[in-house]
C-alpha positions as CSV (number, residue, x, y, z in Angstrom):
1,M,79.6,116.7,94.3
2,T,78.6,115.3,97.7
3,A,76.1,116.5,100.2
4,N,78.9,117.2,102.6
5,E,80.7,119.6,100.2
6,I,77.4,121.5,99.6
7,A,76.7,121.7,103.3
8,L,80.2,123.2,103.9
9,Y,79.5,125.9,101.4
10,F,76.0,126.9,102.3
11,Q,76.2,126.5,106.1
12,F,79.8,127.7,106.7
13,G,80.8,129.5,103.5
14,I,83.7,127.1,102.9
15,K,84.9,126.9,99.3
16,L,86.9,123.7,98.7
17,N,90.1,124.0,96.7
18,N,92.9,121.5,95.7
19,V,90.4,118.6,95.9
20,V,91.3,115.3,94.3
21,D,88.2,113.5,93.1
22,T,88.9,109.8,92.9
23,Q,86.0,109.2,90.5
24,I,87.4,111.7,88.0
25,A,90.9,110.3,88.5
26,Y,89.7,106.7,87.9
27,T,88.0,107.8,84.6
28,L,91.1,109.6,83.4
29,I,93.3,106.5,84.1
30,E,90.8,104.3,82.2
31,E,91.0,106.7,79.3
32,Q,94.8,106.7,79.4
33,E,94.7,102.9,79.2
34,G,92.4,103.0,76.2
35,R,89.1,102.2,77.9
36,K,86.2,104.6,77.2
37,R,83.6,105.2,80.0
38,L,80.0,105.1,79.0
39,P,77.6,107.9,80.2
40,D,76.7,107.5,83.9
41,D,79.1,104.6,84.2
42,Y,80.6,105.3,87.6
43,I,82.6,103.1,90.0
44,S,81.7,102.9,93.7
45,F,84.2,103.3,96.4
46,V,83.8,99.7,97.4
47,S,84.5,98.6,93.8
48,L,87.4,101.0,93.4
49,L,89.0,99.6,96.6
50,A,88.5,96.0,95.4
51,D,90.3,96.8,92.1
52,P,93.8,95.2,92.5
53,R,95.4,98.3,90.9
54,Y,94.3,100.4,93.8
55,G,93.9,98.2,96.8
56,G,92.5,94.7,96.1
57,V,90.7,94.9,99.4
58,S,87.2,93.5,100.1
59,Y,85.2,96.1,102.0
60,L,82.1,94.1,103.1
61,E,81.5,96.3,106.2
62,K,80.9,99.3,104.0
63,E,78.2,97.4,102.1
64,E,76.6,96.5,105.4
65,V,76.5,100.2,106.4
66,R,75.0,101.1,103.1
67,I,72.2,98.6,103.6
68,L,71.5,100.0,107.1
69,L,71.5,103.5,105.7
70,R,68.9,102.6,103.0
71,Q,66.8,101.0,105.7
72,D,67.1,104.0,108.0
73,P,68.2,107.4,106.4
74,K,68.9,108.7,110.0
75,F,71.6,106.0,110.5
76,W,74.5,108.5,110.8
77,T,72.6,110.8,113.2
78,Y,72.5,108.4,116.1
79,R,74.7,108.9,119.1
80,P,76.9,107.5,120.5
81,L,78.4,106.1,117.3
82,S,78.6,102.3,117.2
83,E,81.9,100.5,116.7
84,M,80.8,99.7,113.1
85,M,80.1,103.3,112.4
86,I,83.5,104.4,113.8
87,R,85.3,101.8,111.8
88,A,83.4,102.6,108.5
89,A,84.1,106.4,108.9
90,A,87.8,105.8,109.7
91,D,88.3,103.3,106.9
92,D,86.8,105.7,104.3
93,V,89.7,108.0,105.1
94,R,92.4,105.4,105.6
95,F,91.8,103.6,102.4
96,L,91.5,106.9,100.4
97,V,95.0,107.9,101.1
98,Y,96.3,104.6,99.7
99,I,94.1,104.9,96.6
100,Y,95.3,108.4,96.1
101,R,98.9,107.4,96.1
102,K,98.3,104.6,93.6
103,M,96.4,106.9,91.3
104,M,99.0,109.7,91.3
105,E,101.6,107.1,90.2
106,K,99.5,106.3,87.1
107,L,98.3,109.8,85.9
108,N,100.3,111.6,83.2
109,A,100.8,115.4,83.1
110,R,97.7,116.0,80.9
111,S,95.5,113.9,83.1
112,L,96.8,115.6,86.2
113,W,95.7,119.0,84.7
114,Y,92.3,117.6,83.8
115,L,91.9,116.2,87.3
116,A,92.7,119.5,88.9
117,V,90.3,121.5,86.7
118,R,87.4,119.1,86.8
119,S,87.7,118.6,90.5
120,A,87.6,122.3,91.0
121,L,84.5,122.6,88.7
122,Y,82.8,119.8,90.6
123,C,83.3,121.7,93.9
124,R,81.5,124.7,92.4
125,C,78.6,122.6,91.1
126,F,75.3,123.4,92.9
127,C,77.1,126.3,94.8
128,I,75.3,129.1,93.0
129,S,76.6,132.6,93.4
130,D,75.5,135.9,91.9
131,N,79.1,136.8,90.7
132,N,79.6,133.6,88.6
133,H,82.0,132.1,91.1
134,A,84.4,135.1,90.9
135,D,85.2,134.8,94.6
136,W,86.3,131.2,94.2
137,P,90.0,130.2,93.7
138,S,91.1,130.4,90.0
139,L,91.0,127.3,87.9
140,P,94.5,125.8,87.1
141,P,95.7,127.1,83.7
142,I,96.7,124.7,80.9
143,P,100.5,124.1,81.5
144,D,102.7,125.6,78.7
145,D,104.2,122.2,77.7
146,I,100.7,120.8,77.3
147,S,99.2,123.8,75.4
148,A,102.1,123.6,73.0
149,E,101.1,120.1,71.9
150,K,99.4,119.5,68.6
151,N,96.2,118.2,70.3
152,A,96.2,120.6,73.2
153,P,93.2,120.3,75.5
154,E,90.4,122.8,75.4
155,E,89.4,125.0,78.3
156,E,86.8,123.4,80.6
157,I,83.9,125.3,82.1
158,L,80.9,125.0,84.4
159,S,77.6,126.3,82.9
160,V,74.3,126.6,84.8
161,L,71.0,126.5,82.9
162,D,67.7,127.7,84.4
163,V,64.8,125.4,83.6
164,P,61.4,127.1,83.2
165,P,58.6,125.7,85.5
166,G,57.1,122.5,84.2
167,K,59.9,121.9,81.7
168,M,62.3,119.6,83.7
169,G,60.4,116.5,82.7
170,R,60.9,117.4,79.0
171,V,64.7,117.9,79.7
172,I,65.1,114.6,81.5
173,G,62.7,112.5,79.4
174,R,60.9,109.3,80.2
175,R,63.2,107.2,82.4
176,G,66.0,109.6,81.6
177,A,66.0,108.8,77.9
178,S,66.2,112.5,76.8
179,I,69.1,113.5,79.0
180,M,70.9,110.3,78.2
181,S,70.8,111.0,74.5
182,V,72.4,114.4,75.2
183,K,75.2,112.8,77.3
184,E,75.9,110.4,74.5
185,S,76.1,113.2,71.8
186,C,78.1,115.6,73.9
187,N,81.3,115.1,75.8
188,A,80.0,116.9,78.9
189,E,78.9,115.9,82.4
190,I,75.3,116.9,83.2
191,F,73.8,117.1,86.7
192,F,70.5,118.2,88.2
193,G,69.9,120.1,91.5
194,G,67.2,117.7,92.7
195,A,67.5,116.9,96.4
196,K,71.1,118.2,96.6
197,G,70.8,121.6,95.0
198,P,68.4,124.0,93.2
199,P,65.7,121.8,91.6
200,D,65.1,124.2,88.6
201,K,68.7,124.2,87.3
202,V,70.9,122.0,85.1
203,F,74.7,122.0,85.6
204,L,77.1,121.2,82.8
205,I,80.8,120.6,83.0
206,G,83.3,119.9,80.2
207,P,85.1,121.4,77.2
208,V,83.7,124.8,76.1
209,K,82.4,123.5,72.7
210,Q,80.8,120.4,74.2
211,V,79.1,122.4,76.9
212,R,77.8,124.9,74.4
213,K,76.5,122.1,72.3
214,A,74.7,120.5,75.2
215,E,73.2,123.9,76.2
216,A,71.8,124.4,72.7
217,I,70.2,120.9,72.7
218,L,68.7,121.4,76.2
219,R,67.3,124.8,75.4
220,G,65.7,123.4,72.4
221,R,63.9,120.8,74.5
222,M,62.7,123.5,76.9
223,M,61.0,125.4,74.1
224,D,57.2,125.1,73.7
225,L,56.2,122.9,70.8
Protein backbone atom coordinates (compact mmCIF):
# COMPACT_ATOMS: atom_id res chain seq x y z
CA MET A 1 0.00 0.00 0.00
CA THR A 2 1.58 3.27 -1.08
CA ALA A 3 1.21 6.73 0.39
CA ASN A 4 -0.43 7.86 -2.87
CA GLU A 5 -3.21 5.27 -2.58
CA ILE A 6 -3.87 6.26 1.04
CA ALA A 7 -3.97 9.94 0.10
CA LEU A 8 -6.49 9.25 -2.68
CA TYR A 9 -8.81 7.60 -0.18
CA PHE A 10 -8.55 10.02 2.74
CA GLN A 11 -8.29 13.26 0.76
CA PHE A 12 -10.66 12.53 -2.12
CA GLY A 13 -12.68 9.44 -1.09
CA ILE A 14 -11.33 7.44 -4.06
CA LYS A 15 -11.47 3.67 -3.60
CA LEU A 16 -9.10 1.85 -5.94
CA ASN A 17 -10.38 -1.24 -7.75
CA ASN A 18 -8.99 -3.60 -10.42
CA VAL A 19 -5.46 -2.79 -9.30
CA VAL A 20 -2.55 -5.01 -10.38
CA ASP A 21 0.15 -5.05 -7.72
CA THR A 22 3.43 -6.01 -9.43
CA GLN A 23 5.00 -7.01 -6.10
CA ILE A 24 2.23 -9.55 -5.52
CA ALA A 25 2.39 -10.72 -9.13
CA TYR A 26 6.15 -11.25 -8.85
CA THR A 27 5.72 -13.34 -5.69
CA LEU A 28 3.02 -15.50 -7.31
CA ILE A 29 5.20 -16.15 -10.36
CA GLU A 30 8.10 -17.11 -8.09
CA GLU A 31 5.82 -19.58 -6.28
CA GLN A 32 4.57 -20.99 -9.60
CA GLU A 33 8.17 -21.64 -10.58
CA GLY A 34 8.94 -23.42 -7.31
CA ARG A 35 10.71 -20.62 -5.44
CA LYS A 36 9.42 -19.70 -1.97
CA ARG A 37 9.64 -16.12 -0.77
CA LEU A 38 10.95 -15.48 2.72
CA PRO A 39 9.09 -13.07 5.06
CA ASP A 40 9.79 -9.42 4.16
CA ASP A 41 11.68 -10.51 1.04
CA TYR A 42 10.44 -7.94 -1.48
CA ILE A 43 11.84 -6.89 -4.83
CA SER A 44 12.35 -3.25 -5.69
CA PHE A 45 11.03 -1.72 -8.89
CA VAL A 46 14.62 -1.21 -10.10
CA SER A 47 15.48 -4.88 -9.46
CA LEU A 48 12.23 -6.05 -11.06
CA LEU A 49 12.95 -4.03 -14.18
CA ALA A 50 16.52 -5.37 -14.29
CA ASP A 51 15.26 -8.98 -14.22
CA PRO A 52 15.62 -10.28 -17.81
CA ARG A 53 12.21 -11.97 -17.54
CA TYR A 54 10.50 -8.59 -17.20
CA GLY A 55 12.71 -6.05 -18.88
CA GLY A 56 16.43 -6.55 -18.46
CA VAL A 57 16.83 -2.76 -18.25
CA SER A 58 19.26 -0.96 -15.96
CA TYR A 59 17.47 1.98 -14.36
CA LEU A 60 20.32 3.94 -12.80
CA GLU A 61 18.50 7.26 -12.89
CA LYS A 62 15.82 5.89 -10.56
CA GLU A 63 18.53 5.09 -8.03
CA GLU A 64 19.88 8.62 -8.36
CA VAL A 65 16.41 10.01 -7.63
CA ARG A 66 16.09 7.76 -4.58
CA ILE A 67 19.39 9.06 -3.22
CA LEU A 68 18.25 12.64 -3.73
CA LEU A 69 14.93 11.86 -2.02
CA ARG A 70 16.72 10.41 1.02
CA GLN A 71 18.87 13.52 1.21
CA ASP A 72 15.85 15.82 0.85
CA PRO A 73 12.37 14.40 1.64
CA LYS A 74 10.82 17.46 -0.07
CA PHE A 75 12.47 16.53 -3.38
CA TRP A 76 9.17 15.94 -5.24
CA THR A 77 7.56 19.15 -3.97
CA TYR A 78 9.86 21.52 -5.87
CA ARG A 79 8.61 23.38 -8.93
CA PRO A 80 9.24 23.56 -11.76
CA LEU A 81 10.07 19.86 -12.15
CA SER A 82 13.60 19.21 -13.37
CA GLU A 83 14.22 17.14 -16.52
CA MET A 84 15.38 14.27 -14.31
CA MET A 85 12.18 14.38 -12.26
CA ILE A 86 10.00 14.36 -15.38
CA ARG A 87 11.92 11.45 -16.92
CA ALA A 88 11.79 9.43 -13.67
CA ALA A 89 8.03 9.98 -13.28
CA ALA A 90 7.35 9.09 -16.92
CA ASP A 91 9.61 6.04 -16.90
CA ASP A 92 7.87 4.62 -13.83
CA VAL A 93 4.66 4.42 -15.87
CA ARG A 94 6.24 3.50 -19.21
CA PHE A 95 8.17 0.54 -17.81
CA LEU A 96 5.25 -0.69 -15.68
CA VAL A 97 3.11 -1.32 -18.76
CA TYR A 98 5.82 -3.54 -20.26
CA ILE A 99 6.34 -5.40 -16.95
CA TYR A 100 2.57 -5.91 -16.60
CA ARG A 101 2.32 -7.56 -20.01
CA LYS A 102 5.22 -9.88 -19.28
CA MET A 103 3.71 -10.90 -15.94
CA MET A 104 0.25 -11.56 -17.38
CA GLU A 105 1.84 -14.01 -19.84
CA LYS A 106 3.28 -16.03 -16.95
CA LEU A 107 0.44 -16.12 -14.40
CA ASN A 108 -1.85 -19.17 -14.42
CA ALA A 109 -5.59 -19.03 -13.60
CA ARG A 110 -5.14 -19.65 -9.88
CA SER A 111 -2.44 -17.02 -9.57
CA LEU A 112 -4.57 -14.50 -11.46
CA TRP A 113 -7.34 -14.97 -8.88
CA TYR A 114 -4.89 -14.58 -6.00
CA LEU A 115 -3.51 -11.45 -7.66
CA ALA A 116 -6.96 -9.89 -8.00
CA VAL A 117 -8.00 -10.65 -4.42
CA ARG A 118 -4.75 -9.70 -2.72
CA SER A 119 -4.40 -6.49 -4.73
CA ALA A 120 -7.94 -5.54 -3.68
CA LEU A 121 -7.19 -6.29 -0.02
CA TYR A 122 -3.97 -4.26 -0.17
CA CYS A 123 -5.99 -1.31 -1.48
CA ARG A 124 -8.22 -1.52 1.60
CA CYS A 125 -5.28 -1.77 3.99
CA PHE A 126 -4.96 1.35 6.24
CA CYS A 127 -8.27 2.69 4.80
CA ILE A 128 -10.28 2.20 7.97
CA SER A 129 -14.06 2.47 7.74
CA ASP A 130 -16.83 1.95 10.32
CA ASN A 131 -18.74 -0.47 8.08
CA ASN A 132 -15.94 -3.00 7.58
CA HIS A 133 -15.36 -1.87 3.96
CA ALA A 134 -18.97 -2.68 2.98
CA ASP A 135 -18.97 0.30 0.60
CA TRP A 136 -15.93 -0.98 -1.30
CA PRO A 137 -16.17 -3.09 -4.50
CA SER A 138 -16.72 -6.79 -3.79
CA LEU A 139 -13.75 -9.11 -3.76
CA PRO A 140 -13.43 -11.45 -6.77
CA PRO A 141 -15.02 -14.84 -5.94
CA ILE A 142 -13.09 -18.07 -6.40
CA PRO A 143 -13.74 -19.21 -10.00
CA ASP A 144 -15.81 -22.41 -10.26
CA ASP A 145 -13.10 -24.32 -12.11
CA ILE A 146 -10.59 -23.50 -9.36
CA SER A 147 -12.95 -24.14 -6.41
CA ALA A 148 -13.69 -27.58 -7.87
CA GLU A 149 -10.02 -28.57 -7.68
CA LYS A 150 -8.85 -30.94 -4.96
CA ASN A 151 -6.58 -28.32 -3.37
CA ALA A 152 -8.91 -25.37 -3.88
CA PRO A 153 -7.66 -22.09 -2.40
CA GLU A 154 -9.11 -20.72 0.83
CA GLU A 155 -10.94 -17.40 1.05
CA GLU A 156 -8.60 -14.48 1.77
CA ILE A 157 -9.41 -11.66 4.16
CA LEU A 158 -8.15 -8.43 5.69
CA SER A 159 -8.24 -8.22 9.48
CA VAL A 160 -7.50 -5.14 11.58
CA LEU A 161 -6.29 -5.51 15.18
CA ASP A 162 -6.37 -2.69 17.72
CA VAL A 163 -3.22 -2.52 19.82
CA PRO A 164 -3.67 -1.17 23.38
CA PRO A 165 -1.52 1.81 24.39
CA GLY A 166 2.03 0.81 25.23
CA LYS A 167 1.74 -2.68 23.70
CA MET A 168 3.05 -2.07 20.18
CA GLY A 169 6.64 -2.67 21.27
CA ARG A 170 5.67 -6.07 22.63
CA VAL A 171 3.94 -6.92 19.34
CA ILE A 172 6.92 -5.92 17.20
CA GLY A 173 9.67 -7.10 19.54
CA ARG A 174 13.30 -6.02 19.70
CA ARG A 175 14.52 -5.26 16.18
CA GLY A 176 11.30 -6.78 14.86
CA ALA A 177 12.08 -10.26 16.21
CA SER A 178 8.59 -10.86 17.61
CA ILE A 179 6.66 -9.94 14.50
CA MET A 180 9.12 -11.81 12.29
CA SER A 181 8.47 -15.02 14.23
CA VAL A 182 4.74 -14.59 13.64
CA LYS A 183 5.30 -14.09 9.91
CA GLU A 184 7.43 -17.23 9.78
CA SER A 185 4.76 -19.34 11.52
CA CYS A 186 1.72 -17.94 9.67
CA ASN A 187 1.14 -17.60 5.96
CA ALA A 188 -0.16 -14.05 6.33
CA GLU A 189 1.08 -10.57 5.48
CA ILE A 190 1.36 -8.22 8.48
CA PHE A 191 1.56 -4.43 8.29
CA PHE A 192 1.63 -1.59 10.79
CA GLY A 193 0.02 1.82 10.44
CA GLY A 194 3.09 3.77 11.48
CA ALA A 195 3.72 6.88 9.40
CA LYS A 196 1.30 5.73 6.65
CA GLY A 197 -1.78 4.86 8.67
CA PRO A 198 -3.24 4.47 12.18
CA PRO A 199 -0.25 3.90 14.51
CA ASP A 200 -2.26 1.77 16.98
CA LYS A 201 -3.41 -0.88 14.51
CA VAL A 202 -2.02 -4.03 12.91
CA PHE A 203 -3.29 -5.16 9.50
CA LEU A 204 -3.27 -8.82 8.44
CA ILE A 205 -3.93 -10.19 4.95
CA GLY A 206 -4.07 -13.82 3.91
CA PRO A 207 -6.08 -17.07 4.06
CA VAL A 208 -8.74 -17.09 6.80
CA LYS A 209 -7.12 -19.79 8.95
CA GLN A 210 -3.68 -18.22 8.74
CA VAL A 211 -4.98 -14.75 9.58
CA ARG A 212 -6.92 -16.12 12.57
CA LYS A 213 -3.79 -17.93 13.75
CA ALA A 214 -1.74 -14.73 13.50
CA GLU A 215 -4.49 -12.82 15.35
CA ALA A 216 -4.39 -15.29 18.25
CA ILE A 217 -0.61 -15.07 18.56
CA LEU A 218 -0.60 -11.27 18.44
CA ARG A 219 -3.43 -10.96 20.99
CA GLY A 220 -1.49 -13.24 23.30
CA ARG A 221 1.51 -10.94 23.09
CA MET A 222 -0.62 -7.92 23.89
CA MET A 223 -1.84 -9.45 27.15
CA ASP A 224 -0.33 -8.34 30.44
CA LEU A 225 2.11 -10.82 31.90
